[in-house]
C-alpha positions in Angstrom: 0.0 0.0 0.0 1.2 3.6 -0.7 0.5 6.7 1.4 -2.7 8.4 0.7 -1.0 11.8 0.6 2.6 11.5 -0.7 2.3 8.0 -2.3 5.4 6.6 -0.6 5.4 2.9 0.1 4.0 2.1 3.7 6.1 -0.2 5.6 6.2 1.0 9.3 3.4 -0.5 11.6 1.6 1.7 14.0 -1.2 -0.6 15.4 -2.6 -4.0 14.7 -6.2 -4.6 16.1 -6.7 -7.9 14.3 -10.0 -7.8 12.4 -13.5 -6.3 12.9 -16.7 -5.5 11.1 -16.9 -1.7 10.4 -17.9 0.0 13.6 -21.3 1.4 12.5 -22.5 -1.7 10.8 -25.2 -2.4 13.5 -27.1 -5.5 13.1 -31.0 -5.9 13.1 -32.9 -8.9 14.4 -32.9 -10.1 10.7 -29.4 -9.6 9.8 -28.4 -11.2 13.1 -28.8 -14.5 11.4 -26.7 -13.6 8.3 -22.8 -13.7 8.1 -20.9 -10.5 9.0 -18.1 -9.1 7.0 -14.9 -8.6 9.1 -12.0 -6.6 7.8 -8.3 -6.4 8.9 -7.9 -3.3 11.1 -4.3 -2.4 10.8 -2.7 1.1 10.9 0.5 2.2 9.4 2.7 5.5 9.4 4.3 6.9 6.3 7.9 7.7 7.2 8.1 10.3 4.5 5.3 12.7 5.4 4.3 11.1 8.8 0.6 10.6 8.0 -0.9 7.7 10.0 -3.5 5.8 8.1 -5.5 2.6 8.1 -4.7 -0.1 5.6 -6.9 0.1 2.6 -9.6 -2.5 3.0 -13.1 -0.9 2.9 -14.6 1.5 0.4 -16.1 4.7 2.0 -19.5 4.1 0.2 -19.8 0.9 2.4 -19.0 2.6 5.5 -21.5 5.7 5.3 -24.7 4.1 4.3 -28.2 5.3 4.0 -28.9 3.9 7.6 -25.9 5.4 9.1 -26.6 5.6 12.9 -24.4 8.3 14.3 -26.5 11.4 15.1 -24.4 14.4 16.6 -27.4 15.9 18.3 -27.7 13.1 20.9 -24.8 14.6 23.0 -25.7 17.6 24.9 -22.2 18.6 25.4 -21.5 18.4 21.7 -24.5 20.7 21.0 -22.9 23.2 23.5 -19.7 22.9 21.7 -21.3 23.5 18.3 -23.3 26.6 19.7 -20.2 28.1 21.2 -18.2 27.6 18.0 -20.8 29.4 16.0 -20.9 32.4 18.4 -17.0 32.7 18.4 -16.8 32.3 14.6 -19.5 35.0 14.0 -17.8 37.4 16.2 -14.3 36.7 15.2 -14.8 36.9 11.3 -17.8 39.3 11.3 -20.2 36.9 9.7 -23.8 38.2 8.7 -26.5 38.1 6.4 -24.2 38.5 3.3 -21.9 35.6 4.3 -22.0 31.9 3.5 -21.2 29.1 6.0 -20.8 25.7 4.5 -20.4 22.6 6.8 -18.7 19.5 5.4 -20.3 16.3 7.0 -23.2 18.4 8.5 -24.8 15.3 10.0 -28.1 16.0 11.4 -27.7 19.8 11.4 -26.3 19.9 15.0 -24.2 23.0 14.2 -25.8 24.7 11.2 -29.0 25.1 13.1 -27.2 27.8 15.3 -25.9 29.5 12.1 -29.5 29.6 10.6 -30.8 31.0 13.8 -28.5 34.1 13.5 -29.9 34.6 9.8 -26.6 33.7 8.2 -27.1 31.8 4.9 -25.7 28.3 5.3 -25.3 25.0 3.3 -24.5 21.5 4.6 -22.9 18.7 2.7 -23.8 15.2 4.1 -23.6 11.8 2.4 -25.8 9.8 4.7 -29.5 9.8 3.9 -31.0 9.6 7.4 -28.9 12.3 8.9 -29.3 14.5 5.9 -33.1 14.1 6.3 -32.9 15.1 10.0 -30.9 18.3 9.1 -33.5 19.2 6.3 -36.1 18.8 9.2 -34.5 21.8 10.9 -34.8 23.8 7.7 -31.2 23.5 6.6 -30.3 23.2 3.0 -28.4 19.9 2.4 -26.5 18.5 -0.6 -26.6 14.7 0.1 -23.1 13.7 -1.3 -19.5 13.1 -0.3 -17.6 16.4 -0.7 -14.9 16.3 -3.4 -12.8 18.8 -5.4 -15.3 18.6 -8.2 -18.1 19.7 -5.9 -16.0 22.6 -4.4 -15.2 23.7 -7.9 -18.8 23.5 -9.0 -20.2 25.5 -6.1 -17.6 28.2 -6.6 -18.3 28.4 -10.3 -22.1 28.9 -9.4 -21.2 31.8 -7.1 -21.4 29.9 -3.8 -18.0 30.4 -2.3 -17.8 30.3 1.3 -16.8 32.8 4.0 -16.4 30.0 6.5 -16.2 26.3 5.8 -16.8 24.0 9.0 -15.1 20.6 8.9 -15.6 19.0 12.4 -14.4 15.5 12.8 -14.5 14.9 8.9 -10.9 15.1 7.7 -10.0 11.7 9.3 -12.9 10.2 7.5 -12.0 11.0 3.9 -10.0 8.3 1.9 -8.7 10.8 -0.5 -7.4 13.6 1.6 -5.7 15.5 -1.2 -8.9 15.7 -3.3 -11.0 16.7 -0.3 -8.6 19.6 0.7 -8.3 20.8 -2.9 -12.2 21.1 -2.9 -11.9 23.2 0.4 -9.3 25.5 -1.3 -11.5 26.1 -4.3 -14.7 26.7 -2.4 -13.2 29.3 -0.1 -13.5 33.0 -0.9 -10.1 34.8 -1.3 -10.3 35.9 2.3 -12.3 32.9 3.5 -11.5 30.7 6.4 -11.9 26.9 6.9 -11.6 25.2 10.3 -10.8 21.6 10.9 -11.4 19.8 14.2 -9.9 16.4 14.7 -8.5 14.2 17.4 -4.9 15.0 18.0 -2.6 12.0 17.3 -0.2 13.1 20.1 -3.1 12.7 22.6 -4.2 9.4 21.1 -0.8 7.9 21.6 -0.2 9.6 25.0 -3.4 8.4 26.5 -3.6 5.1 24.6 -6.8 6.1 22.9 -6.6 3.1 20.6 -10.3 2.5 20.6 -10.8 5.7 18.4 -9.1 3.6 15.6 -11.8 2.0 13.3 -12.3 1.6 9.5 -14.3 4.9 9.2 -11.2 6.8 10.3 -8.7 6.6 7.3 -6.3 9.1 8.8 -5.0 10.0 12.3 -3.8 13.5 12.3 -0.9 15.7 13.6 0.2 19.1 12.6 3.5 17.7 11.7 1.8 15.7 8.9 -0.8 18.3 8.0 1.5 21.2 7.5 2.8 19.7 4.2 -0.6 18.3 3.2 -2.3 21.6 3.6 0.6 23.4 1.6 0.2 20.9 -1.4 -3.4 21.5 -1.5 -3.5 25.2 -1.6 -4.1 26.0 2.1 -2.1 27.7 4.7 -2.8 27.4 8.5 -2.7 30.4 10.5 -4.0 29.6 14.0 -4.7 26.7 16.2 -6.6 25.8 19.3 -6.2 22.8 21.7 -9.6 21.4 22.7 -10.7 18.9 25.2 -13.2 17.3 22.9 -12.8 13.6 22.0 -10.0 13.1 24.5 -7.9 16.0 23.1 -8.4 17.6 19.7 -7.0 20.5 17.6 -8.9 23.1 15.9 -6.8 24.4 12.9 -7.7 27.6 11.1 -6.6 27.8 7.5 -6.8 30.3 4.5 -6.2 30.2 0.9 -2.3 29.8 0.1 -1.1 33.1 -1.3 -4.5 34.8 -0.9 -5.4 35.0 2.8 -4.0 37.9 4.7 -4.0 36.6 8.3 -0.6 36.2 10.0 0.3 32.9 11.7 -0.1 32.9 15.7 2.4 31.6 18.1 -0.1 28.8 19.0 0.5 27.1 15.8 4.3 27.2 16.1 4.0 26.0 19.8 2.0 23.0 18.7 4.6 22.1 16.1 7.3 22.4 18.7 5.4 20.2 21.1 5.1 17.5 18.5 8.8 17.8 17.7 9.8 17.3 21.2 7.6 14.3 21.6 9.2 12.6 18.6 6.6 12.7 16.0 9.4 12.6 13.3 10.8 9.6 14.8 9.8 6.0 14.2 10.2 5.0 17.7 7.2 7.2 18.8 4.9 5.2 16.7 5.9 2.0 18.3 4.6 2.8 21.8 0.9 2.4 21.3 0.6 -1.3 20.7 1.7 -2.5 24.1 -0.5 0.0 25.7 -3.6 -1.2 23.8 -2.8 -4.8 24.8 -2.6 -3.7 28.5 -5.9 -1.9 28.4 -7.6 -5.0 26.6 -6.4 -7.5 29.1 -7.4 -5.2 32.2 -10.8 -4.7 30.8 -11.2 -8.4 30.2 -10.0 -9.2 33.6 -12.6 -6.8 35.1 -15.5 -8.3 33.2 -14.4 -11.9 34.2 -14.2 -10.8 37.9 -17.7 -9.3 37.7 -19.0 -12.5 36.2 -17.2 -14.7 38.7 -18.4 -12.6 41.8 -22.1 -12.9 40.7 -22.6 -9.3 40.0 -24.0 -7.6 37.0 -22.8 -5.2 34.3 -24.2 -3.3 31.4 -22.8 -0.8 28.9 -23.7 2.8 28.1 -23.3 4.3 24.5 -23.4 2.2 21.4 -20.3 4.1 20.1 -17.9 3.3 17.3 -15.0 3.5 19.7 -16.8 1.0 22.0 -17.1 -1.5 19.2 -13.3 -1.3 18.6 -12.7 -2.0 22.3 -15.2 -4.9 22.6 -14.0 -6.5 19.3 -10.4 -6.4 20.1 -11.0 -7.7 23.6 -13.4 -10.5 22.2 -16.3 -9.5 24.5 -19.6 -11.1 23.8 -23.0 -11.0 25.5 -21.9 -13.5 28.1 -19.7 -10.9 29.7 -21.7 -7.8 28.5 -25.4 -8.7 28.2 -26.6 -5.3 26.8 -25.6 -1.7 26.0 -28.1 1.3 26.3 -28.3 4.2 24.0 -30.3 7.4 23.8 -30.4 7.3 20.0 -33.6 5.6 18.7 -31.7 4.6 15.5 -29.7 2.4 17.4 -32.2 0.9 19.9 -33.3 -2.6 19.0 -30.2 -3.3 17.1 -27.1 -5.2 17.9 -23.4 -4.1 18.0 -21.4 -5.3 15.1 -19.1 -8.2 15.9 -19.9 -8.7 19.4 -23.7 -8.9 18.7 -24.6 -7.2 22.0 -28.2 -5.9 22.3 -28.7 -2.2 22.3 -31.7 -1.1 24.6 -33.2 2.1 25.6 -31.8 3.8 28.7 -34.8 2.7 30.6 -33.3 -0.8 30.7 -30.8 0.4 33.3 -33.5 1.1 35.9 -35.2 -2.1 35.0 -32.0 -4.3 35.6 -30.1 -2.2 38.0 -26.6 -3.4 37.1 -24.0 -3.2 39.7 -21.6 -1.6 37.0 -22.2 0.5 33.9 -19.4 0.6 31.4 -19.3 3.9 29.6 -18.0 3.1 26.3 -17.7 6.7 25.0 -15.2 7.6 27.7 -14.8 11.1 26.3 -18.3 11.8 27.7 -17.8 10.3 31.1 -18.5 13.4 33.2 -21.7 14.1 31.1 -22.9 10.4 31.3 -22.2 10.1 35.0 -24.3 13.1 35.8 -27.0 12.0 33.4 -27.2 8.5 35.0 -26.7 9.7 38.7 -29.9 7.8 39.5 -27.8 4.6 39.3 -26.3 5.4 42.6 -29.6 4.8 44.3 -29.1 1.1 43.8 -25.3 1.2 44.5 -24.4 1.3 40.8 -20.9 2.2 39.9 -19.4 3.6 36.6 -16.5 2.1 34.7 -14.3 3.3 31.8 -11.4 1.2 30.3 -9.4 3.9 28.5 -6.6 5.2 29.2 -6.7 2.9 32.2 -9.4 1.1 34.1 -11.4 3.5 36.2 -14.3 2.4 38.6 -16.1 5.2 40.5 
């Protein structure tokens, strides 16, 4: 396999999680009786441009299907994050009724609803039918398609260049990162701004967040790698923020190469310096995650076996993609984790891919009163613990597995 960006041959391993179905391929009562497709889940690093990337095994069209079950609006903290983002961008870049905001991977309109409320024209690009329909239900214009250079060029030619392009947690999901970024460059107005939010590779490795690796994520991103990728595709970063979302993310601000007038901030160079000191241009850095992932897997399995042997009960919270990576790598099945609850009706009544664990409504927790509740989306732990505080009334405790086993 060759690098998705620079096309150098990929030889250096980063992480091998065996094999798994893709993480959002939830099963129904009917498909539960059918064979499942499992794919290798192996990640490599390019030692020329330092882009970390999954081995090519699954086509993007097979991952983001019409019944894609991830809806952003079911997390209250993520909605607040989106609303705060819109407020800050409107104030910083003086957006108004003559502006155009375009969001790539607009999902169910979780963010653009706040743009629309301010009377600012907006457009969402979203490939999955059910989330696109939910966004349209909020009165948001949606183009149901994957974003490409061709689309960016076509929109620009029709007079719909953007003052602000929003790309939250989508850059890692695109198989052709060069085509995607060229499209962003062409869609931007000469003084337009695009922001990209994504989990920071440095935090992924430092905190052993191996469960954020799954087939839907084609790339795992650092500024060390992105600096050259942006440059080659007509974009120049000028600012950066470190965020707490998704276990530690970056928000990178970019402008058109050779056109935008904004000066680079010290925060950008500080991040590049941080990555350099951590060794992101050294192969040794990329060899540290595998043993940590194995340690977490073994500790989690030991906990579930101890719960079973002691006669206590356990349930999961959050039918999240990251949870599916953990459960399938650890080989967990319904005998160790009988069910998982989720607030999203699109997931309720289905079964997790691979592990085939039932997904039930949240009310199942009060009905079964488990001794332990494993929070699979550990990045939302504080929000979920507050939401499920009623479990304390029967002595229920909460558990997360990453970065280390926590019970509280």
